[in-house]
C-alpha positions as CSV (number, residue, x, y, z in Angstrom):
1,M,87.4,-73.2,24.3
2,P,87.8,-76.9,25.2
3,G,90.7,-78.4,23.3
4,D,92.6,-75.2,22.6
5,S,95.5,-76.3,24.7
6,K,96.1,-79.3,22.4
7,L,96.7,-77.1,19.3
8,P,100.3,-76.4,18.2
9,R,101.5,-73.0,19.3
10,A,101.7,-71.7,15.8
11,A,98.3,-72.9,14.9
12,A,96.8,-71.5,18.0
13,G,98.4,-68.1,17.4
14,A,97.2,-68.0,13.7
15,L,93.6,-69.1,14.4
16,P,92.1,-65.7,15.1
17,A,93.7,-64.0,12.0
18,R,91.6,-65.9,9.4
19,P,88.1,-65.0,10.9
20,L,89.3,-61.4,11.5
21,L,90.3,-61.1,7.8
22,L,87.0,-62.5,6.7
23,A,85.2,-60.1,9.0
24,L,86.9,-56.9,7.7
25,P,84.6,-56.3,4.7
26,F,81.6,-56.7,7.1
27,L,83.1,-54.3,9.6
28,S,83.8,-51.8,6.9
29,L,80.2,-52.0,5.7
30,L,78.9,-51.4,9.2
31,L,81.2,-48.4,9.6
32,L,79.9,-46.9,6.3
33,L,76.3,-47.5,7.4
34,Y,77.0,-45.8,10.7
35,V,78.5,-42.7,9.1
36,Y,75.7,-42.4,6.6
37,S,73.0,-42.8,9.2
38,S,74.7,-40.3,11.6
39,S,74.8,-37.7,8.8
40,T,71.1,-37.9,8.1
41,T,69.3,-39.1,11.2
42,S,71.1,-37.8,14.3
43,P,68.7,-37.1,17.1
44,S,69.2,-33.4,16.9
45,T,68.1,-33.2,13.3
46,A,65.3,-35.9,13.4
47,T,62.6,-33.2,13.4
48,I,64.0,-31.5,10.3
49,A,62.9,-33.4,7.1
50,I,65.7,-33.9,4.6
51,T,64.8,-34.4,1.0
52,S,67.0,-35.6,-1.8
53,T,70.4,-34.0,-1.9
54,A,70.9,-34.6,-5.6
55,A,70.8,-31.1,-7.1
56,A,69.9,-30.8,-10.8
57,V,71.6,-27.4,-11.3
58,P,72.5,-26.5,-14.9
59,L,75.5,-24.3,-15.7
60,T,73.8,-21.0,-16.7
61,P,75.0,-17.5,-16.2
62,S,73.6,-15.5,-13.3
63,P,71.7,-12.3,-14.2
64,P,74.2,-9.4,-14.4
65,S,74.3,-7.0,-11.5
66,P,76.3,-3.8,-11.1
67,H,76.8,-4.7,-7.4
68,I,78.2,-8.2,-7.9
69,R,81.1,-9.2,-10.0
70,M,81.0,-12.9,-11.1
71,R,84.5,-14.2,-11.7
72,A,84.4,-18.0,-11.7
73,A,81.9,-19.3,-14.2
74,A,84.2,-19.2,-17.2
75,R,86.6,-21.8,-15.7
76,Y,83.9,-24.5,-15.2
77,G,82.8,-26.8,-18.0
78,T,79.9,-28.2,-16.0
79,Y,78.3,-27.6,-12.6
80,E,80.0,-30.8,-11.4
81,D,83.3,-29.1,-12.1
82,Y,82.3,-26.2,-9.8
83,L,81.3,-28.6,-7.1
84,R,84.6,-30.5,-7.3
85,H,86.5,-27.2,-7.1
86,Q,84.6,-26.2,-4.0
87,L,85.2,-29.7,-2.4
88,N,88.9,-29.2,-2.9
89,K,88.8,-26.7,-0.1
90,T,86.2,-28.4,2.0
91,L,88.0,-31.7,2.0
92,D,91.6,-30.3,2.2
93,P,93.1,-32.4,5.1
94,R,95.3,-29.5,6.3
95,L,92.4,-27.1,6.5
96,R,90.1,-29.6,8.2
97,R,92.7,-30.2,10.9
98,V,92.9,-26.4,11.5
99,W,89.1,-26.1,11.5
100,A,88.8,-29.0,13.9
101,T,91.5,-28.0,16.3
102,R,93.1,-24.5,16.4
103,D,90.1,-22.8,15.0
104,W,87.3,-24.8,16.7
105,H,87.0,-23.1,20.1
106,R,87.8,-19.7,18.8
107,K,85.1,-19.8,16.2
108,V,82.5,-21.5,18.4
109,S,83.0,-18.8,21.1
110,T,82.7,-16.0,18.6
111,F,79.6,-17.4,17.0
112,A,78.1,-18.1,20.4
113,R,78.5,-14.4,21.4
114,L,76.9,-13.4,18.1
115,F,73.9,-15.8,18.5
116,A,73.5,-14.8,22.2
117,S,73.2,-11.1,21.1
118,L,70.5,-12.1,18.5
119,Q,68.6,-13.9,21.3
120,R,68.6,-10.8,23.4
121,E,67.2,-8.8,20.5
122,G,64.4,-11.4,20.0
123,L,65.7,-12.4,16.5
124,L,66.5,-15.9,17.7
125,T,65.0,-18.1,20.4
126,N,65.8,-21.5,21.9
127,A,62.7,-22.9,20.1
128,S,64.0,-21.7,16.7
129,R,64.6,-24.3,14.0
130,A,68.0,-23.1,12.7
131,L,70.1,-23.8,9.6
132,C,73.7,-22.8,9.0
133,V,74.4,-22.7,5.2
134,G,77.9,-23.7,4.2
135,A,78.8,-24.9,7.6
136,R,81.9,-27.0,6.9
137,L,82.6,-28.9,10.2
138,G,79.8,-27.1,12.0
139,Q,81.3,-24.5,14.4
140,E,78.2,-22.3,13.9
141,V,75.9,-25.2,14.6
142,A,77.9,-26.1,17.8
143,A,77.6,-22.4,18.9
144,L,73.8,-22.4,18.3
145,R,73.4,-25.5,20.4
146,Q,75.7,-24.1,23.1
147,V,73.4,-21.0,23.6
148,G,70.4,-23.3,23.8
149,V,69.1,-23.6,20.2
150,A,69.0,-27.4,20.2
151,N,67.2,-27.8,16.8
152,A,70.1,-26.6,14.7
153,V,71.8,-28.2,11.7
154,G,74.3,-27.2,9.0
155,I,74.6,-28.1,5.4
156,D,77.7,-28.4,3.2
157,L,78.8,-30.3,0.2
158,A,80.7,-32.8,2.4
159,P,78.8,-33.9,5.6
160,A,80.4,-33.7,9.0
161,P,78.2,-35.8,11.3
162,P,76.5,-35.1,13.6
163,L,76.4,-31.4,13.1
164,V,76.4,-31.0,9.3
165,V,74.5,-33.0,6.7
166,R,75.2,-33.1,2.9
167,G,73.5,-30.3,1.0
168,D,74.0,-27.8,-1.8
169,F,73.1,-24.2,-1.0
170,H,71.9,-23.7,-4.6
171,A,69.3,-26.4,-4.0
172,Q,68.8,-26.9,-0.3
173,P,67.6,-30.4,0.7
174,F,64.7,-29.1,2.8
175,G,61.0,-28.3,2.2
176,D,59.5,-24.9,2.0
177,E,59.3,-22.8,5.2
178,T,61.3,-25.3,7.3
179,F,63.4,-22.9,9.4
180,D,62.9,-19.9,11.7
181,F,66.5,-18.8,11.4
182,E,69.3,-19.2,8.9
183,F,72.9,-18.1,9.0
184,S,75.6,-18.1,6.4
185,N,79.1,-16.6,5.8
186,V,79.7,-18.2,2.4
187,F,77.9,-15.9,0.0
188,D,81.1,-15.3,-2.0
189,H,81.2,-19.0,-2.9
190,A,77.8,-18.9,-4.6
191,L,78.1,-19.5,-8.4
192,Y,74.5,-18.4,-8.6
193,P,73.9,-15.6,-6.0
194,D,70.2,-15.3,-7.0
195,R,69.7,-19.0,-6.3
196,F,71.6,-18.8,-3.0
197,A,69.2,-16.1,-1.9
198,A,66.1,-17.8,-3.3
199,E,66.8,-21.0,-1.4
200,I,67.2,-19.2,1.9
201,Q,63.9,-17.4,1.3
202,R,62.2,-20.6,0.2
203,T,63.2,-22.6,3.3
204,L,62.7,-19.7,5.7
205,R,59.3,-19.3,7.4
206,P,57.4,-16.1,7.1
207,G,58.7,-13.9,9.9
208,G,61.9,-15.9,10.0
209,V,65.3,-14.2,10.2
210,A,68.3,-14.6,8.0
211,V,71.8,-13.4,9.0
212,I,74.4,-13.1,6.3
213,H,78.0,-12.2,6.8
214,V,79.8,-10.8,3.7
215,A,82.9,-9.0,2.6
216,V,82.2,-5.8,0.7
217,H,84.9,-4.4,-1.7
218,R,87.2,-7.2,-0.8
219,R,88.4,-10.0,-3.1
220,G,87.9,-13.5,-1.7
221,D,90.2,-16.5,-2.1
222,K,90.6,-18.6,-5.1
223,Y,87.5,-20.6,-4.2
224,S,85.2,-17.5,-4.3
225,A,82.8,-17.3,-7.2
226,N,81.8,-13.7,-6.8
227,D,82.9,-10.4,-5.4
228,L,80.3,-8.2,-3.6
229,L,80.9,-4.6,-4.7
230,D,78.1,-3.1,-2.8
231,V,75.8,-4.4,0.0
232,E,72.8,-3.5,-2.3
233,G,73.9,-6.4,-4.4
234,L,73.0,-8.8,-1.6
235,V,69.9,-7.0,-0.3
236,G,68.5,-6.7,-3.8
237,L,68.4,-10.5,-4.1
238,F,66.2,-10.9,-1.0
239,R,63.0,-9.4,-2.4
240,R,60.8,-11.5,-0.1
241,C,62.5,-10.0,3.0
242,D,62.7,-6.7,4.8
243,V,66.1,-5.4,6.0
244,V,66.3,-5.4,9.8
245,R,69.8,-3.8,9.7
246,V,73.1,-3.6,8.0
247,S,76.1,-3.1,10.2
248,K,79.9,-3.5,10.4
249,V,81.2,-6.7,11.9
250,D,84.6,-8.3,12.4
251,A,84.0,-11.9,11.5
252,F,86.9,-14.0,10.2
253,G,87.7,-11.8,7.3
254,L,84.1,-10.6,6.6
255,D,83.2,-7.1,7.4
256,T,79.5,-6.6,7.0
257,E,76.5,-8.2,8.7
258,V,73.1,-8.1,7.0
259,I,70.0,-9.1,9.0
260,L,66.8,-9.8,7.1
261,R,63.3,-10.9,8.1
262,K,61.1,-12.7,5.6
263,K,57.9,-10.8,4.9
264,R,54.5,-12.2,6.1
265,S,51.8,-12.4,3.5
266,A,48.2,-12.5,4.6
267,A,48.0,-16.2,3.5
268,S,51.3,-17.3,5.2
269,A,50.4,-15.4,8.4
270,H,47.0,-17.1,8.6
271,H,48.6,-20.6,8.2
272,R,51.6,-20.1,10.5
273,P,51.5,-22.6,13.3
């Protein structure tokens, strides 16, 4: 700028600092707005309508089941206490570093092989609208997109843009019959297994496919809310679905894969686009 050379050296050197300090709050606001918008309106999820993520879920006991042992409800005073406990794992800096680095390619590759196999069976197509429930940083979502399922998104209590938006699997932030395909490997974290299953069935279209990975007869970590004693405990919750198959799988500590297809009623089949 004209006249800069006439300023004393100290003044000239200090001149940019004051405007920069004044601009920091504005820059921080822009960053927050960018992160928020990325987590909800990224191009890949623009066609999936997201409703309110504020879940009004009371702390009430799940119906008793001889196949599922609930082991966490007693330690929570409120539902918010449960959410905070789950977020302790999701937001753990050490775990997030592992998920984003050492685990990333290994898990994306494994999930990509799984999804490619489902494509060959006709249970998943590139045109499917897909949801990964409890996706953390989104390895499953990345794998779906890698095999050609472009319209895929994940939900978790903490968003991880652009792959994962904020959402509670007890009250998914999506409308009825939004997805053709849903995948999850976090059933053991459900405080209300019946609501977990009900939300997948609600947001899955008639004829849509749900793939659930679980551990049977194996105790989970300290963040698990239930232990699945028999696969019938899971299947029995999906009354609106038919079982495609139940098979053994080696999937990051989980040993059983359950594939379900949502039943078609006469009305839903008539109105399906």
